[in-house]
C-alpha positions as CSV (number, residue, x, y, z in Angstrom):
1,M,-29.0,155.8,242.4
2,A,-32.1,157.4,243.9
3,H,-34.1,160.0,242.0
4,V,-35.8,162.8,244.1
5,V,-38.3,165.0,242.3
6,V,-39.3,168.4,243.8
7,V,-42.5,169.8,242.4
8,G,-42.6,173.6,242.6
9,A,-39.7,176.1,242.5
10,G,-40.9,178.8,245.0
11,L,-39.3,179.5,248.3
12,G,-39.7,176.0,249.7
13,G,-39.0,174.1,246.5
14,T,-35.9,175.9,245.5
15,I,-34.2,175.7,248.9
16,A,-35.3,172.0,249.1
17,A,-33.5,171.3,245.8
18,Y,-30.4,173.1,247.0
19,E,-30.4,171.2,250.3
20,L,-31.1,167.9,248.6
21,R,-28.2,168.4,246.3
22,E,-25.9,169.3,249.2
23,K,-27.0,166.4,251.4
24,L,-27.3,163.6,248.8
25,G,-24.2,164.3,246.8
26,S,-23.5,163.6,243.2
27,E,-24.4,159.9,243.2
28,H,-28.2,160.7,243.4
29,K,-30.4,162.6,241.0
30,V,-32.3,165.8,241.9
31,S,-35.0,167.2,239.6
32,V,-37.4,170.1,239.8
33,V,-40.8,170.3,238.1
34,N,-42.1,173.9,237.8
35,K,-44.3,175.9,235.5
36,G,-41.7,178.1,234.0
37,S,-38.0,178.6,234.8
38,R,-38.2,181.7,237.0
39,F,-38.0,182.1,240.7
40,H,-39.8,185.2,242.2
41,F,-39.3,186.4,245.7
42,V,-42.9,186.6,246.8
43,P,-42.3,188.7,250.0
44,S,-41.3,191.6,247.7
45,N,-44.6,191.6,245.8
46,P,-46.2,194.3,248.0
47,W,-43.3,196.6,246.9
48,V,-43.9,195.6,243.3
49,G,-47.5,196.6,243.7
50,V,-46.6,200.3,244.3
51,G,-43.6,200.4,242.0
52,W,-40.8,200.2,244.5
53,R,-39.5,197.1,242.8
54,D,-39.8,195.7,239.3
55,R,-39.9,192.1,238.1
56,A,-36.2,192.0,237.3
57,A,-35.2,193.0,240.8
58,I,-37.0,190.0,242.4
59,E,-36.6,187.4,239.7
60,V,-33.9,184.7,239.3
61,D,-33.3,182.5,236.2
62,L,-33.3,179.0,237.6
63,E,-32.0,177.3,234.5
64,K,-28.5,178.8,234.9
65,V,-28.2,178.2,238.7
66,F,-29.8,174.7,238.6
67,A,-27.4,173.7,235.8
68,K,-24.5,174.9,237.9
69,R,-25.7,172.7,240.8
70,K,-26.5,169.7,238.6
71,I,-30.2,170.0,239.3
72,A,-32.5,169.0,236.4
73,L,-35.3,171.5,235.6
74,H,-38.5,170.5,233.9
75,A,-40.2,173.8,233.2
76,Q,-43.3,172.3,231.5
77,G,-45.3,172.2,234.7
78,A,-47.2,169.4,236.4
79,K,-50.4,168.0,235.0
80,R,-51.2,165.2,237.4
81,L,-49.4,163.2,240.1
82,H,-49.8,159.4,240.0
83,P,-48.4,158.5,243.4
84,A,-49.4,154.8,243.2
85,E,-47.1,154.6,240.2
86,R,-44.4,156.9,241.5
87,R,-44.9,159.0,238.4
88,I,-45.7,162.7,237.7
89,E,-47.3,163.6,234.4
90,L,-46.2,166.9,232.9
91,L,-48.3,169.4,230.9
92,D,-46.6,168.4,227.6
93,G,-47.4,164.7,228.0
94,E,-44.0,163.7,229.3
95,S,-43.9,161.6,232.5
96,I,-41.1,161.5,235.2
97,S,-40.6,158.6,237.5
98,Y,-39.3,159.1,241.0
99,D,-38.1,157.3,244.1
100,Y,-39.0,160.1,246.4
101,M,-41.0,163.2,245.8
102,V,-41.2,166.6,247.6
103,I,-44.4,168.5,246.9
104,A,-43.7,172.2,247.3
105,T,-46.2,173.7,244.8
106,G,-47.6,176.5,246.9
107,P,-51.4,177.0,246.5
108,E,-53.9,177.6,243.8
109,L,-55.6,181.0,244.4
110,A,-59.4,180.5,244.8
111,F,-60.6,183.8,243.3
112,D,-63.5,182.1,241.7
113,E,-65.2,181.3,245.1
114,I,-66.5,184.9,245.4
115,E,-68.4,186.7,242.6
116,G,-66.5,189.6,241.1
117,F,-63.3,188.8,243.0
118,G,-59.7,188.7,241.6
119,P,-57.5,190.4,239.1
120,E,-59.6,189.4,236.2
121,A,-62.6,191.1,237.9
122,H,-62.8,194.0,240.4
123,T,-59.9,193.4,242.8
124,Q,-56.1,193.3,242.9
125,S,-53.7,190.8,244.4
126,V,-50.0,190.6,245.5
127,C,-49.9,186.8,245.6
128,H,-47.9,186.5,242.3
129,V,-45.6,189.0,240.7
130,D,-47.9,189.1,237.6
131,H,-50.8,190.2,239.9
132,A,-48.5,192.7,241.7
133,L,-47.6,194.3,238.4
134,M,-51.3,194.6,237.5
135,A,-51.9,196.2,241.0
136,K,-49.2,198.8,240.2
137,Q,-51.2,199.9,237.1
138,A,-54.3,200.2,239.3
139,V,-52.4,202.2,241.9
140,D,-51.2,204.6,239.2
141,K,-54.9,205.1,238.3
142,L,-55.8,205.6,241.9
143,I,-53.2,208.3,242.4
144,A,-54.5,210.0,239.2
145,S,-58.1,209.7,240.4
146,P,-58.2,209.2,244.2
147,G,-61.1,207.3,245.8
148,P,-61.9,204.8,248.5
149,V,-59.5,201.9,249.1
150,V,-60.2,198.4,250.6
151,I,-57.3,196.2,251.7
152,G,-57.5,192.8,253.5
153,A,-58.1,189.1,253.3
154,V,-61.3,187.1,252.5
155,Q,-62.9,184.2,254.3
156,G,-60.7,181.1,254.3
157,A,-57.5,183.0,253.7
158,S,-54.4,181.7,255.4
159,C,-52.0,184.5,254.8
160,Y,-52.5,187.9,256.5
161,G,-49.2,189.5,256.8
162,P,-49.0,190.7,253.2
163,A,-52.4,192.3,253.6
164,Y,-51.2,194.4,256.5
165,E,-48.0,195.2,254.7
166,F,-49.7,196.4,251.6
167,A,-52.2,198.6,253.5
168,F,-49.3,200.5,255.1
169,I,-47.1,200.4,252.0
170,L,-49.9,201.8,249.9
171,D,-50.6,204.4,252.6
172,K,-46.9,205.5,252.3
173,A,-47.1,205.6,248.5
174,L,-50.2,207.7,248.6
175,R,-48.7,210.1,251.2
176,D,-45.6,210.5,248.9
177,A,-48.0,211.3,246.0
178,K,-49.8,213.9,248.2
179,V,-53.2,212.3,247.7
180,R,-53.7,210.3,250.9
181,D,-56.1,213.0,252.2
182,R,-58.5,212.0,249.4
183,V,-58.3,208.3,249.9
184,P,-60.4,206.8,252.7
185,M,-59.0,203.3,253.6
186,T,-60.8,200.3,255.2
187,F,-59.1,197.1,256.2
188,V,-61.6,194.2,255.8
189,T,-60.5,190.8,257.2
190,S,-61.9,187.4,258.1
191,E,-59.7,187.5,261.3
192,P,-61.7,187.6,264.6
193,Y,-59.6,190.5,265.6
194,V,-56.9,192.7,264.2
195,G,-53.5,191.0,264.5
196,H,-54.8,187.5,264.8
197,L,-52.8,186.6,261.6
198,G,-54.2,183.0,261.6
199,L,-52.1,182.3,264.6
200,D,-54.3,183.7,267.4
201,G,-51.8,186.6,267.6
202,V,-48.1,186.6,268.4
203,G,-47.1,188.7,271.4
204,N,-48.9,192.0,271.2
205,T,-49.7,191.9,267.5
206,K,-53.3,192.9,268.3
207,G,-52.3,196.1,270.1
208,L,-49.5,196.9,267.7
209,L,-51.5,196.5,264.5
210,E,-54.6,198.2,265.9
211,G,-52.4,201.1,266.9
212,E,-50.8,201.3,263.4
213,L,-54.2,201.3,261.8
214,R,-55.4,204.1,263.9
215,E,-52.3,206.2,263.4
216,H,-52.6,205.7,259.7
217,H,-56.3,206.6,259.7
218,I,-57.4,203.1,258.4
219,K,-60.8,201.8,259.6
220,W,-61.4,198.1,259.9
221,I,-64.0,195.4,259.8
222,C,-63.2,192.0,261.4
223,N,-65.1,188.7,261.2
224,A,-65.9,189.8,257.6
225,R,-67.3,187.6,254.9
226,V,-67.0,189.1,251.4
227,D,-70.2,188.1,249.6
228,K,-69.8,189.9,246.4
229,V,-67.5,192.5,244.7
230,E,-68.9,195.1,242.3
231,A,-67.0,197.7,240.4
232,D,-67.6,200.4,243.0
233,K,-68.2,198.5,246.2
234,L,-67.9,195.3,248.3
235,L,-70.8,193.6,249.9
236,V,-69.6,192.4,253.2
237,S,-71.3,190.5,256.0
238,E,-69.9,190.9,259.5
239,I,-70.5,187.6,261.2
240,A,-71.4,187.2,264.9
241,E,-70.1,184.5,267.3
242,D,-73.1,182.3,266.6
243,G,-72.6,182.4,262.8
244,S,-75.4,184.9,262.2
245,V,-75.0,188.1,260.3
246,F,-74.3,190.8,262.8
247,K,-74.2,193.6,260.3
248,S,-74.2,194.1,256.5
249,H,-71.8,196.5,254.9
250,E,-71.6,198.2,251.5
251,V,-67.9,199.3,251.4
252,P,-67.2,201.7,248.6
253,Q,-64.1,201.1,246.6
254,A,-62.1,202.6,243.8
255,F,-59.2,200.2,244.5
256,T,-59.3,196.9,246.4
257,M,-56.5,194.4,247.2
258,M,-57.6,191.4,249.1
259,L,-55.8,188.1,249.6
260,P,-57.8,185.1,248.5
261,A,-58.4,181.7,250.1
262,F,-56.0,179.0,249.0
263,R,-56.5,175.4,247.8
264,G,-54.3,172.7,246.5
265,I,-53.3,172.8,242.8
266,E,-55.2,170.7,240.2
267,A,-52.4,168.3,239.8
268,V,-52.9,166.9,243.3
269,R,-56.5,167.7,244.2
270,G,-58.8,164.8,244.8
271,I,-56.2,162.1,245.1
272,E,-57.5,159.8,247.9
273,G,-55.1,159.5,250.8
274,L,-52.9,162.3,249.5
275,T,-55.0,165.4,250.1
276,N,-57.7,166.8,252.3
277,P,-61.0,168.2,250.7
278,R,-59.3,171.5,249.9
279,G,-56.5,169.7,248.1
280,F,-53.8,170.3,250.7
281,I,-51.2,167.5,251.3
282,L,-51.7,165.4,254.4
283,V,-48.4,164.8,256.2
284,D,-47.2,163.0,259.4
285,P,-44.8,164.6,261.9
286,Y,-41.9,163.8,259.5
287,Q,-43.5,165.8,256.6
288,R,-44.4,162.4,255.0
289,N,-47.7,161.4,253.5
290,P,-49.2,158.5,255.4
291,S,-50.7,156.8,252.3
292,F,-47.8,157.3,250.0
293,P,-44.6,157.2,252.1
294,E,-42.4,158.1,249.2
295,V,-44.1,161.5,249.1
296,F,-43.2,164.4,251.3
297,A,-44.7,167.9,251.3
298,I,-43.5,171.3,252.5
299,G,-44.8,174.9,252.6
300,V,-48.2,176.3,251.8
301,C,-49.4,173.1,250.2
302,V,-49.3,171.3,253.5
303,A,-52.6,170.6,255.3
304,I,-52.6,172.3,258.8
305,P,-55.8,172.6,260.8
306,P,-56.8,176.1,262.1
307,V,-55.7,177.1,265.6
308,G,-59.3,177.3,266.8
309,K,-62.9,177.9,265.8
310,T,-63.7,181.4,264.5
311,P,-66.9,183.0,263.2
312,V,-65.4,183.2,259.7
313,P,-63.0,180.5,258.5
314,V,-59.4,181.5,259.1
315,G,-56.4,179.4,257.9
316,V,-53.0,179.0,259.3
317,P,-50.1,180.7,257.5
318,K,-46.9,178.9,256.6
319,T,-44.2,181.5,257.4
320,G,-40.7,181.4,256.0
321,F,-38.9,179.9,258.9
322,M,-41.6,177.3,259.3
323,I,-41.1,176.3,255.6
324,E,-37.4,176.2,256.1
325,S,-37.9,173.9,259.1
326,M,-40.0,171.6,256.9
327,V,-37.4,171.6,254.2
328,T,-34.5,170.7,256.5
329,A,-36.5,167.9,258.1
330,T,-37.6,166.5,254.8
331,V,-34.1,166.5,253.3
332,H,-32.8,164.7,256.4
333,N,-35.5,162.1,256.3
334,I,-35.1,161.3,252.6
335,D,-31.4,160.9,253.1
336,Q,-32.2,158.5,256.0
337,L,-34.6,156.5,253.8
338,I,-32.0,156.2,251.0
339,K,-29.6,154.9,253.5
340,G,-32.1,152.3,254.6
341,K,-32.8,154.0,257.9
342,T,-36.0,155.3,259.6
343,P,-36.9,159.0,259.3
344,S,-36.1,160.8,262.5
345,A,-36.3,164.5,261.8
346,I,-39.3,166.5,263.0
347,P,-39.6,170.2,262.0
348,T,-40.0,172.6,264.9
349,W,-42.4,174.9,263.0
350,N,-41.1,178.1,264.7
351,A,-42.1,181.4,263.1
352,V,-39.9,184.4,262.4
353,C,-41.5,187.2,260.5
354,L,-40.7,190.8,259.3
355,A,-43.8,192.8,258.2
356,D,-42.7,195.9,256.3
357,F,-44.9,199.0,256.5
358,G,-43.1,201.2,254.0
359,D,-41.1,203.2,256.5
360,S,-41.5,201.1,259.7
361,G,-42.8,197.6,260.5
362,I,-43.5,194.8,262.9
363,A,-41.4,191.8,263.7
364,F,-42.5,188.7,265.6
365,V,-41.1,185.4,266.8
366,A,-43.3,182.4,267.8
367,Q,-41.7,179.2,269.1
368,P,-43.6,177.1,268.0
369,Q,-45.7,178.9,265.4
370,I,-48.9,177.3,266.7
371,P,-49.8,178.1,270.3
372,P,-49.2,177.4,273.2
373,R,-45.7,178.7,272.8
374,N,-42.4,178.9,274.6
375,V,-41.5,182.2,273.0
376,N,-44.3,184.7,272.1
377,W,-42.6,188.0,271.1
378,S,-43.4,191.0,268.9
379,S,-41.9,194.4,268.4
380,S,-42.1,197.4,266.0
381,G,-40.0,200.2,264.6
382,K,-38.2,201.6,261.6
383,W,-35.5,199.0,262.0
384,V,-38.0,196.4,260.7
385,H,-38.2,198.2,257.4
386,L,-34.4,198.3,257.0
387,A,-34.1,194.6,258.1
388,K,-36.6,193.6,255.5
389,I,-34.7,195.3,252.7
390,G,-31.5,193.7,253.9
391,F,-33.1,190.3,254.1
392,E,-34.5,190.6,250.5
393,K,-31.0,191.3,249.2
394,Y,-29.4,188.5,251.2
395,F,-32.1,185.9,250.2
396,L,-31.9,186.7,246.5
397,H,-28.1,186.6,246.5
398,K,-28.3,183.1,248.0
399,I,-30.9,181.9,245.4
400,R,-28.8,183.3,242.6
401,S,-25.6,181.7,243.9
402,G,-27.3,178.4,244.5
403,E,-26.2,178.2,248.1
404,S,-28.1,176.0,250.6
405,E,-27.3,178.1,253.7
406,P,-30.4,178.5,255.9
407,F,-31.9,181.9,255.2
408,Y,-34.4,182.5,258.0
409,E,-32.1,181.0,260.6
410,R,-29.5,183.6,259.7
411,L,-32.2,186.3,259.8
412,A,-33.3,185.3,263.2
413,M,-29.8,185.2,264.6
414,Q,-28.6,188.5,263.0
415,A,-31.6,190.8,262.5
416,L,-33.5,189.8,265.6
417,G,-30.5,189.0,267.9
418,I,-31.6,185.4,268.6
419,D,-28.7,183.2,269.5
420,K,-30.3,179.9,268.6
421,L,-33.6,179.0,266.9
422,K,-33.8,175.3,266.5
423,K,-35.1,174.1,263.1
424,V,-35.6,170.4,263.6
425,K,-35.7,167.8,266.3
426,I,-33.8,164.6,265.6
427,E,-35.2,161.5,267.3
428,P,-32.7,159.0,268.6
429,E,-32.3,155.8,266.6
430,A,-34.4,152.9,267.7
């Protein structure tokens, strides 16, 4: 009997556990290590931040559904991985041995890298449901006492879609409250241009998003490095192509929500051969770590180089379909190893994304996610908002029911009218 341990129970880790249980059958053991027993649907956090969702609406009790699927849950959380010993140490001192491991931890949020930055200081976040609930309280204060708003993503960030989403969702919430006319808004981003998204754009995301910002009376600063955040302003350097400071800005703020840079979690950071200097997991084309071949990684914790050089560091996002592609390839490859065969599944890393703007939105498809691409498409309209709502309900239903059906693949085929979006490539047996 093989024991496969998944570390992390977010989007990637949860569906990985489901797919492993489906693929491996009852003769093998599947365990999940997570800090806490609750799954939160992170794409809904921008809605939580303005009060359109509460915690209960986007939360799933994993203890019940995992027990139903015969998946062991260790909710103590991970303290340190010891890959040379095939062992993970938990925060309560317990250790779990494994035959194969899937690291799906997501990131640690690097708020501490900028003075005055983060929910414990002068800015808000929608990266975690707890932060989104704090943001909701700050939004209530903003509506009661309107003032300047800053939305965006700082240097080194690798997730930009939620920043655009929250800018337009907050705009809608402020319009509904009849105070938008007293709230000047600025979008501050490390991207070299609006709509870059860490992907050098997809289709016409540059034109679409610039147009949306103009129509919603939101100014923007690109190539932005946030140097410091104070209670009433952000100190921002706009960086030129040669790395020099092109212009310095003091951006007034009564409310700021900016996405942070990510790094690997403490349990894996600094393990030679496993991670890069930021703590992200190194993987080969099969999602397998070259130094520790029993270890696979999926999702945001995976090390992916940027798509090109930019004046301010810009990371690559790991979108939902890309993560699902990693999951399916990883599960296939672990199954092959257990059977004494050679891994043969390579994820395609295609991207399918719905960005909700409160009453409209933008959708894009990139095949593959990192350019050059075979498909490079984007579109906008009210249908995206409706599709995002429907997708949220569909996804949470699947998590609560413990089904391993591919979520983003179904989204691509139904919501976007795509006949086939290949998730993995299977190499022929040698």
